[in-house]
C-alpha positions as CSV (number, residue, x, y, z in Angstrom):
1,M,32.8,-13.2,7.3
2,G,31.2,-14.1,11.0
3,R,27.8,-14.6,11.7
4,V,25.7,-11.5,12.5
5,S,24.2,-11.2,16.2
6,Q,20.1,-11.9,16.5
7,A,20.3,-7.9,16.5
8,Q,21.4,-7.7,13.2
9,A,19.8,-10.5,12.3
10,E,16.4,-8.6,12.9
11,E,17.4,-5.4,11.7
12,N,18.4,-7.0,8.4
13,R,14.8,-8.7,8.1
14,R,12.9,-5.5,9.2
15,R,15.3,-3.4,6.2
16,V,14.6,-6.0,3.7
17,V,10.5,-6.4,4.6
18,E,10.5,-2.6,4.7
19,N,12.1,-2.3,0.8
20,A,10.1,-5.6,-0.6
21,S,6.7,-3.6,0.5
22,R,8.0,-0.3,-1.2
23,L,9.3,-2.2,-4.5
24,F,6.3,-4.5,-4.1
25,R,3.9,-1.0,-4.2
26,E,6.2,0.7,-7.0
27,Q,6.9,-2.4,-9.3
28,G,4.8,-5.3,-8.4
29,T,5.8,-8.5,-6.8
30,Q,7.7,-9.8,-9.8
31,V,10.6,-7.9,-8.6
32,S,13.4,-10.6,-8.1
33,V,15.0,-12.0,-5.1
34,A,18.2,-10.2,-6.3
35,D,17.1,-6.7,-7.0
36,L,15.1,-6.9,-3.2
37,M,18.1,-7.9,-1.2
38,K,20.2,-5.1,-3.4
39,A,17.8,-2.7,-2.7
40,A,18.1,-3.4,1.3
41,G,21.8,-3.7,0.8
42,L,22.4,-7.4,1.6
43,T,23.2,-10.4,-0.5
44,H,20.9,-12.7,-2.6
45,G,22.0,-15.8,-0.4
46,A,21.1,-13.4,2.9
47,F,17.5,-13.8,1.4
48,Y,17.2,-17.7,2.5
49,K,18.7,-17.2,5.7
50,Q,15.3,-14.6,6.4
51,F,12.6,-16.6,4.7
52,A,11.2,-19.7,3.4
53,S,10.5,-18.4,0.0
54,K,9.7,-15.1,-1.9
55,E,5.9,-15.9,-1.2
56,A,6.6,-15.7,2.6
57,L,8.5,-12.3,2.1
58,V,5.6,-11.1,-0.6
59,D,2.6,-12.0,3.0
60,E,5.1,-10.3,4.9
61,A,5.1,-7.3,3.0
62,V,1.9,-6.7,2.2
63,A,1.2,-6.9,5.9
64,H,3.7,-4.1,6.4
65,A,1.9,-2.5,3.6
66,F,-1.2,-2.6,5.3
67,A,0.0,-1.9,8.5
68,E,1.3,1.3,7.8
69,L,-1.9,2.3,5.6
70,A,-3.5,1.6,9.5
71,R,-1.4,3.6,11.4
72,R,-1.7,6.7,8.7
73,H,-5.2,6.4,9.5
74,T,-5.0,6.2,13.2
75,A,-2.8,9.5,13.3
76,G,-5.3,11.4,10.8
77,L,-7.6,10.8,13.1
78,E,-5.0,11.6,16.0
79,S,-4.1,14.8,14.2
80,Y,-7.6,15.8,13.8
81,D,-8.9,15.6,17.3
82,G,-10.8,12.1,16.7
83,Q,-13.3,14.3,14.1
84,R,-13.6,11.8,11.9
85,D,-14.7,13.8,8.9
86,A,-11.5,16.1,8.6
87,A,-9.8,12.9,8.6
88,Q,-11.3,11.7,6.1
89,R,-10.9,14.7,3.9
90,A,-7.5,15.3,4.4
91,L,-6.9,11.5,3.3
92,I,-9.1,12.0,0.6
93,D,-7.1,15.4,-0.6
94,A,-3.7,13.1,-0.3
95,Y,-5.5,10.0,-1.9
96,L,-6.4,12.0,-5.0
97,S,-3.3,13.9,-5.4
98,V,-1.0,14.3,-8.3
99,G,2.0,13.5,-5.4
100,H,0.3,10.3,-4.2
101,R,-0.1,9.4,-8.3
102,D,3.0,9.8,-8.8
103,D,5.1,7.8,-5.6
104,P,3.0,4.4,-5.5
105,A,6.2,2.9,-3.9
106,D,4.9,5.0,-0.9
107,G,1.3,4.8,-1.4
108,C,-1.9,3.1,-0.9
109,P,-1.0,-1.0,-1.0
110,V,-5.1,-1.3,-2.4
111,A,-4.2,0.4,-5.7
112,A,-0.7,-0.9,-6.1
113,L,-1.2,-4.5,-4.7
114,A,-4.3,-5.3,-6.8
115,T,-3.3,-6.5,-9.6
116,D,-0.8,-8.8,-8.1
117,I,-3.1,-10.4,-5.2
118,A,-5.4,-11.2,-7.9
119,R,-3.0,-13.4,-9.3
120,E,-2.1,-14.8,-6.8
121,G,-3.8,-18.3,-5.1
122,G,-6.8,-17.8,-3.0
123,G,-5.4,-19.6,0.1
124,R,-2.3,-17.2,0.4
125,E,-2.0,-15.3,3.5
126,A,-1.0,-12.0,1.5
127,R,-4.4,-12.3,0.2
128,R,-6.3,-12.5,3.2
129,V,-4.3,-9.6,4.7
130,Y,-5.3,-8.0,1.8
131,T,-8.8,-8.7,2.1
132,E,-8.9,-7.6,5.5
133,G,-6.8,-4.1,4.6
134,V,-9.2,-3.4,2.0
135,A,-12.1,-3.8,4.6
136,D,-10.8,-2.1,7.2
137,F,-9.7,1.1,4.8
138,A,-13.5,0.9,3.6
139,G,-14.8,1.2,7.1
140,F,-12.6,4.1,7.3
141,L,-14.1,5.5,4.7
142,A,-17.8,5.2,5.4
143,T,-20.1,7.9,6.6
144,D,-23.7,8.4,7.3
145,D,-24.5,9.9,3.7
146,Q,-21.8,7.6,1.6
147,D,-21.1,3.3,1.9
148,G,-17.2,3.1,2.5
149,V,-16.8,0.7,-0.1
150,A,-18.3,2.7,-2.8
151,R,-15.9,5.4,-1.9
152,L,-13.1,3.5,-1.6
153,C,-13.8,1.9,-5.4
154,T,-14.2,5.2,-6.5
155,L,-10.8,6.4,-5.2
156,F,-9.3,2.8,-6.2
157,G,-10.3,3.7,-9.6
158,A,-9.2,7.3,-10.2
159,L,-6.1,6.8,-8.9
160,V,-5.0,3.8,-11.2
161,L,-6.7,5.1,-14.1
162,S,-4.5,8.2,-13.1
163,R,-1.5,6.3,-13.1
164,A,-2.3,4.8,-16.4
165,T,-3.0,8.0,-18.3
166,A,0.1,10.1,-16.3
167,G,1.6,13.0,-18.7
168,S,-1.7,13.5,-20.4
169,P,-4.7,16.5,-19.6
170,I,-6.8,13.6,-18.6
171,S,-5.2,12.0,-15.6
172,E,-5.9,15.0,-13.4
173,E,-9.6,15.5,-14.8
174,I,-9.4,12.0,-13.2
175,L,-8.4,13.2,-9.9
176,A,-10.1,16.0,-9.4
177,A,-13.6,14.2,-11.0
178,A,-13.7,11.2,-8.3
179,H,-12.6,14.0,-5.7
180,R,-16.0,16.1,-6.1
181,A,-17.7,12.7,-6.4
182,V,-17.0,11.6,-2.8
183,T,-16.9,14.8,-1.3
184,A,-19.8,15.9,-2.6
185,G,-23.1,15.9,0.1
């Protein structure tokens, strides 16, 4: 089999990072390299041509997930002509929805990756990116009346609890209660 072009190698790397970002949010960072590469449609051996280690891929995939989240926030603001309160409300509605609860692969990296990041070493790039992403998200959620960190904690906690109790009536009750709490006032 011949060598791939530089453009194809870049496309392969992008595909691996995007797939890893989704799989890590859905299944956690313990997903095997073989499964990651299979999801990207590449061989296991191709992994080490692209990445120095799985940890390097975790770092890139976490950065990709948070860049995606930042793009969503920016797009939300733009779609509401810069009206921050309307963009925040739309984000809260989507965040505390059954659809978001049931789709962690395309969902918020704050909730999906928290446990894995907590287990990682403190000096890792993924932890730094995660921490900055949490701070940025909290900043986006802040209002004159409500602290962004408190709002994010409520959203995060509700989503995690709702996912853990999915299939029971309390799951949707958790989402509704959190929605009332962060939109009151």
